[in-house]
C-alpha positions in Angstrom: 0.2 0.1 0.0 2.7 2.5 -0.8 0.5 4.2 -3.8 -1.6 7.5 -3.3 -4.6 4.9 -2.7 -3.3 2.7 -0.1 -1.6 5.6 1.7 -4.9 7.3 1.8 -6.5 4.2 3.1 -4.0 3.8 5.9 -4.3 7.5 6.8 -8.2 7.3 7.0 -7.9 3.8 9.5 -5.1 5.4 11.8 -7.5 8.7 12.1 -10.4 6.4 13.7 -8.8 4.2 15.7 -7.0 7.2 16.9 -9.6 9.5 17.6 -12.8 7.6 17.3 -12.8 4.4 18.3 -14.4 3.4 21.3 -15.7 -0.4 22.4 -19.0 0.1 23.8 -19.9 -3.4 22.8 -17.4 -5.6 23.7 -17.5 -9.2 23.5 -17.8 -10.8 27.1 -15.1 -12.9 28.8 -12.5 -11.1 26.3 -9.5 -12.6 28.3 -10.8 -15.9 26.9 -11.0 -14.8 23.2 -8.8 -15.6 19.8 -8.4 -12.2 18.2 -7.6 -11.8 14.6 -6.3 -8.9 12.3 -5.8 -7.8 8.5 -2.5 -5.5 9.2 -0.6 -3.0 7.1 1.8 -4.2 5.7 2.1 -7.7 7.5 -1.3 -9.4 5.9 -3.3 -11.7 8.2 -1.9 -12.3 12.1 -3.8 -14.6 14.1 -4.1 -16.3 17.5 -3.8 -12.9 19.7 -5.2 -13.0 23.0 -5.6 -9.6 25.3 -6.9 -9.7 29.1 -8.8 -6.2 29.0 -10.2 -3.9 26.6 -8.2 -1.1 27.5 -5.2 -3.8 26.0 -7.0 -3.9 22.8 -8.3 -0.6 22.5 -4.3 0.5 22.7 -3.4 -2.5 20.2 -5.6 -1.0 17.7 -4.4 2.5 18.0 -1.4 1.9 17.6 -1.5 -0.8 14.5 -5.1 0.9 13.1 -5.9 -2.7 11.2 -7.9 -3.3 8.1 -10.0 -5.4 9.7 -10.4 -6.7 13.3 -12.2 -10.1 14.0 -12.5 -12.4 17.5 -13.6 -15.7 17.9 -17.2 -16.6 18.7 -15.5 -19.5 21.1 -13.9 -19.3 24.4 -10.9 -20.7 24.9 -8.6 -22.0 27.8 -5.4 -20.5 25.9 -6.4 -18.6 22.8 -2.8 -17.7 21.8 -2.4 -21.8 21.4 -2.5 -23.5 18.2 -6.1 -24.7 17.5 -5.8 -28.2 18.8 -4.4 -27.0 21.9 -6.6 -24.2 22.7 -9.3 -26.1 24.6 -12.6 -25.4 23.2 -15.0 -24.0 26.4 -18.0 -23.3 24.6 -19.4 -20.6 21.7 -21.6 -17.7 21.5 -24.7 -18.5 18.7 -23.7 -16.1 15.7 -26.1 -15.6 12.6 -24.5 -13.5 9.6 -27.1 -12.3 7.0 -25.7 -11.0 3.7 -27.0 -9.9 0.7 -24.7 -12.0 -1.2 -27.0 -14.9 -0.4 -30.5 -13.0 -1.0 -31.4 -12.8 -4.9 -32.4 -9.1 -5.8 -33.1 -7.7 -9.2 -30.6 -4.9 -8.4 -27.5 -6.7 -8.7 -27.8 -6.5 -12.6 -27.4 -2.8 -11.8 -24.6 -2.6 -9.8 -22.7 -6.1 -9.7 -19.4 -6.3 -12.2 -18.1 -9.8 -13.4 -14.6 -10.1 -15.0 -13.3 -12.9 -16.6 -9.7 -13.9 -15.3 -8.8 -15.5 -18.9 -9.6 -12.8 -20.9 -10.9 -9.6 -18.5 -13.7 -9.2 -20.4 -16.7 -7.9 -18.0 -20.2 -7.7 -17.5 -23.0 -6.7 -15.2 -25.2 -8.4 -13.2 -25.7 -12.4 -12.4 -22.3 -14.0 -13.3 -22.5 -16.4 -16.1 -21.2 -20.1 -16.3 -18.5 -19.2 -19.2 -17.2 -16.3 -20.6 -18.5 -15.1 -23.7 -15.6 -14.3 -25.0 -13.0 -17.0 -24.0 -15.2 -19.6 -22.3 -13.5 -19.4 -19.2 -15.1 -20.5 -15.7 -13.3 -18.3 -13.3 -14.4 -14.7 -12.7 -13.8 -12.0 -10.2 -16.9 -10.3 -8.7 -17.3 -6.7 -7.8 -20.5 -6.5 -5.5 -22.3 -3.3 -4.6 -24.0 -2.3 -1.0 -26.6 -0.7 -2.2 -30.0 0.3 -0.4 -32.3 -2.3 -1.8 -29.5 -4.9 -1.1 -29.5 -3.9 2.8 -33.4 -3.6 2.9 -33.3 -7.1 1.6 -31.2 -8.3 4.2 -32.8 -6.2 6.7 -36.4 -8.3 6.1 -34.2 -11.5 6.8 -32.9 -10.5 10.0 -36.0 -9.6 11.2 -37.5 -13.1 10.3 -34.5 -14.6 12.4 -35.5 -12.2 15.3 -38.9 -13.5 15.4 -38.2 -16.9 15.1 -35.2 -16.4 17.6 -37.3 -14.8 20.4 -41.2 -16.6 19.4 -39.8 -20.2 18.7 -36.6 -20.2 20.7 -37.9 -18.3 23.4 -34.5 -16.0 23.5 -35.1 -12.7 25.5 -34.2 -9.7 23.7 -31.4 -9.3 26.5 -29.8 -12.2 25.2 -29.9 -10.8 21.4 -27.5 -8.2 19.9 -27.8 -6.9 16.6 -25.1 -5.3 14.5 -24.8 -4.1 11.1 -22.0 -5.9 9.7 -20.5 -2.4 8.1 -20.6 -4.4 4.6 -23.9 -5.8 2.9 -26.0 -7.5 5.8 -26.7 -8.1 9.4 -24.9 -10.3 12.3 -26.7 -11.7 14.9 -24.9 -12.5 18.2 -26.9 -14.7 21.2 -24.9 -14.7 23.8 -26.4 -16.6 27.0 -25.1 -19.9 28.8 -28.1 -21.7 27.1 -26.3 -21.9 23.6 -22.7 -21.8 24.9 -22.1 -25.5 25.0 -24.0 -26.5 22.1 -21.6 -28.4 19.7 -21.4 -28.2 15.7 -24.6 -30.5 15.4 -26.9 -29.0 17.4 -25.9 -25.4 16.0 -27.0 -27.6 12.4 -30.2 -28.5 13.7 -30.9 -24.6 14.9 -29.9 -23.9 11.4 -32.2 -26.2 9.6 -35.0 -24.8 11.7 -34.3 -21.2 10.9 -33.6 -22.1 7.3 -37.0 -24.5 7.2 -34.6 -26.9 5.9 -36.0 -30.5 5.5 -39.8 -28.9 6.8 -42.0 -32.3 6.9 -45.2 -30.5 5.7 -47.1 -33.4 6.8 -45.9 -33.0 10.3 -46.6 -29.3 10.9 -50.3 -29.8 8.6 -51.0 -32.9 9.7 -54.0 -33.1 7.4 -52.4 -32.3 4.0 -53.3 -35.9 2.8 -57.2 -35.3 3.5 -58.1 -31.8 2.5 -61.9 -33.5 1.8 -62.1 -32.4 5.7 -60.5 -29.0 5.1 -57.0 -28.2 6.2 -56.5 -27.0 9.8 -53.3 -24.9 9.3 -53.1 -24.1 12.8 -54.6 -21.1 13.8 -53.8 -21.5 17.2 -50.7 -23.5 17.4 -47.1 -22.1 17.3 -43.5 -22.3 15.7 -43.7 -23.0 12.0 -47.5 -24.5 11.9 -48.6 -21.0 13.1 -45.6 -19.1 10.6 -47.3 -21.3 7.6 -51.1 -20.3 8.6 -50.2 -16.3 8.5 -47.8 -17.0 5.4 -50.6 -18.7 3.5 -52.7 -15.8 4.7 -50.0 -12.9 3.5 -49.5 -14.5 -0.1 -53.1 -15.3 -0.7 -54.0 -11.6 0.2 -51.3 -10.4 -1.9 -51.1 -12.9 -4.6 -52.3 -12.3 -8.3 -52.1 -14.4 -11.4 -48.8 -13.7 -12.0 -47.7 -14.7 -8.4 -49.5 -17.9 -9.1 -47.9 -18.8 -11.9 -44.5 -18.1 -10.8 -44.5 -20.7 -8.0 -45.4 -23.5 -10.6 -49.4 -23.4 -10.6 -51.1 -24.3 -13.8 -53.5 -21.7 -15.8 -56.6 -23.4 -14.6 -55.8 -23.9 -10.9 -55.0 -20.2 -10.7 -58.0 -19.4 -12.3 -60.0 -21.3 -10.0 -57.6 -19.9 -6.7 -58.3 -16.3 -8.2 -62.4 -16.7 -8.5 -62.3 -18.3 -5.0 -60.0 -15.8 -3.3 -62.0 -14.1 -0.9 -63.6 -17.6 0.1 -60.6 -19.1 1.1 -59.2 -15.7 3.2 -62.4 -15.6 4.8 -62.6 -19.3 5.6 -59.0 -19.2 6.8 -58.9 -15.7 9.1 -62.5 -17.1 10.3 -62.2 -20.5 11.2 -58.4 -21.1 10.3 -59.1 -24.0 7.7 -58.6 -24.6 3.9 -61.9 -24.9 2.4 -62.8 -27.9 0.2 -62.7 -26.6 -3.6 -63.3 -28.3 -6.1 -59.8 -29.5 -8.3 -57.6 -27.5 -5.6 -56.3 -30.5 -4.2 -52.9 -31.5 -2.0 -50.6 -30.6 -4.5 -51.7 -27.0 -5.0 -51.7 -26.5 -1.4 -48.0 -28.2 -1.1 -46.9 -25.6 -3.8 -48.3 -23.1 -2.1 -46.7 -23.8 1.3 -43.4 -24.6 -0.3 -43.2 -21.1 -1.5 -44.3 -19.9 2.0 -41.4 -21.7 3.9 -39.3 -20.0 1.3 -40.6 -16.7 2.5 -40.8 -17.2 6.2 -37.3 -18.6 6.2 -34.2 -16.9 7.2 -31.4 -16.5 4.2 -28.7 -17.0 7.0 -24.8 -18.0 6.1 -25.1 -21.4 7.1 -21.5 -22.3 8.0 -21.0 -19.0 10.4 -23.6 -20.6 12.8 -22.1 -23.9 12.7 -18.9 -23.5 12.9 -18.2 -23.4 16.9 -14.7 -21.4 16.3 -15.5 -18.9 13.5 -13.8 -15.4 14.0 -16.4 -12.5 13.8 -15.7 -8.3 12.9 -15.4 -6.8 15.9 -18.0 -4.1 16.9 -17.1 -0.7 16.1 -14.4 -1.8 14.3 -13.7 -0.5 10.6 -14.6 -2.6 7.3 -11.9 -2.6 4.9 -14.6 -3.3 2.2 -16.4 0.0 2.7 -14.8 2.0 5.4 -18.0 1.7 7.7 -18.0 0.6 11.2 -20.0 -2.8 12.2 -22.7 -1.0 14.2 -24.9 -2.0 17.1 -28.5 -1.4 17.0 -31.1 -1.7 19.3 -33.9 -4.0 18.7 -36.4 -1.2 19.2 -34.5 1.1 17.0 -33.7 -1.7 14.0 -36.8 -0.3 11.8 -35.1 3.0 11.6 -31.6 1.9 11.4 -29.9 3.5 8.2 -26.5 2.1 7.6 -25.8 4.6 4.8 -25.8 7.2 7.6 -25.5 5.2 11.0 -22.6 3.2 10.4 -20.3 6.6 9.0 -16.8 6.7 10.5 -15.8 9.9 8.6 -17.8 13.0 8.6 -15.4 15.4 7.6 -12.8 16.3 5.1 -12.5 15.7 1.1 -10.5 14.2 -1.4 -10.2 13.4 -5.4 -10.6 10.2 -6.7 -11.1 8.8 -10.3 -13.8 6.8 -10.1 -13.6 3.8 -12.5 -17.4 2.7 -12.5 -19.8 3.4 -9.7 -23.7 3.4 -9.9 -25.7 6.0 -8.0 -25.2 5.8 -4.3 -26.0 7.5 -0.9 -23.9 8.0 1.9 -25.4 10.3 4.7 -27.8 12.7 3.4 -25.9 13.2 0.1 -26.1 11.2 -3.3 -23.3 10.8 -5.7 -22.8 9.3 -9.2 -23.2 7.2 -11.7 -19.5 7.8 -12.5 -17.6 6.4 -14.9 -14.2 7.3 -15.8 -14.6 10.5 -14.1 -12.6 12.4 -11.5 -14.3 14.1 -8.8 -14.0 15.4 -5.4 -15.8 13.7 -2.7 -16.6 13.7 1.1 -14.2 11.1 2.8 -16.5 8.4 3.7 -18.2 8.0 0.2 -14.5 8.0 -1.4 -13.5 5.6 0.8 -16.7 3.4 -0.1 -15.4 3.9 -3.6 -11.8 2.9 -3.2 -12.5 0.0 -0.4 -14.9 -1.4 -3.5 -11.9 -1.0 -6.1 -14.3 1.0 -7.8 -11.8 4.4 -7.7 -8.5 5.7 -6.5 -7.0 8.5 -5.4 -5.2 11.0 -7.6 -3.7 13.7 -5.1 -1.4 13.6 -2.4 -3.3 13.3 1.1 
C-alpha cells in the first residue's frame, strides 16, 4: 500500500482508531477470546489474546488494522494452536448477507470480470465467459439500499424465530450492522454456549426451513376433503405457515400464482375463490374444500411460503464453533463503514448509510472507474464512469474499498 490510494486508506483508518474508536459493545470474557487482524503491511495475524478492553484498544490505536476479528468461541489458551486452545463453548452467531439474497438490483451494480481474458459485464455471473469460455471470474458486488433492505427483512424474520420459537429474550440477542452488506446476530447466553456443531446445525435447519416435513406441521395435508387446518392456534412453523399462506394469498395475483408453478386452470380457480379461501382461513383457520384444488396445489403454496418465511442465513457461520467474527465498532475494509450495534427497538429505523459512517469531515479527489448512483449520509453521488471528482472522505473510502476508484492527489 505504497501508492496514493493505499496511503489514503491507511491514514483514514489510523485517524479513526486514534480519534474516534470506542469499544462500547465489547464481547464478554474477552480474555478467553482469540483475536485476528489484517494489518498494514503484515497481512493476516491470528491467535492474539487480550486481557482487557483497554489493552485491545491500545493495540488498535497503535496498529490501525484493516479488519479486526474475534472468536465466537471461549478458550483456555486463545494464543495456542487450534488443537491446543482448549475449547470452552461458543456464542451462537448468525450472519445475514446480501450475497445470499437474490435481488433484481444485482444487474445494475454488480460487476463480473473474466480472470482469463478480462472481459466484463454486469449482473448475474455467467457459467462461462462469452468471449473466451473461461469459468473463473472476479466479482465486484455493491452495498446498495435495496440489497441492505432485503438483508434487514431477513434479519427481522430471524429475530422473530429466535424470540417466538426458541424463547430467547431480547437481552440475550445483539444486532450489528456488519459494515458491509448485511447484519450479524449474536446470541450470548449460557443456554447456547455448550452446543456443538451438530446441535447448531439443527438450529440452522429450523431457521432456514430445511427438511421441514409439511405433513407434520399440517397433519391433514393428505386429506383436503376434511378441510385442512393450518394451525391458527398453534405455534412454531405451523403458525408461521398459517400466517404466511394468509399473507401470500392476500397479495397474490395471477402472475405470482403462476410463478410458484401452478397451472393456469388452478390459478383461475384460486383467483375466483380467493375471498372464500381468505374468509375461511381468517374466521375458522381452515383451508376450505374447493373442487380441483388438491393437496398438490396446497403443497406448492406451502413450499413457497416456507421460502418466504425462512431466514436466509450463512449456514457455515452458525455451525462453526471456532468462527472469527468482526469486532463491533471496528472498520470494514470493504466499505470504510463501521460494524455498528443496533438496538432491537430501533432496528426498523436504522440507516446503515448514515448511522454506520465513521468519517464526517474532509474531502479527497478520486478517479472513479465505474460506480452506480449511491448515497452516503444525506448526499447522493454518481453514477460515475471514468470520471475524476472530489468527494467526502466517507464516500471516497466506499469507492476505494470496493475497487471502484483510485486517489489522484496526495493526501
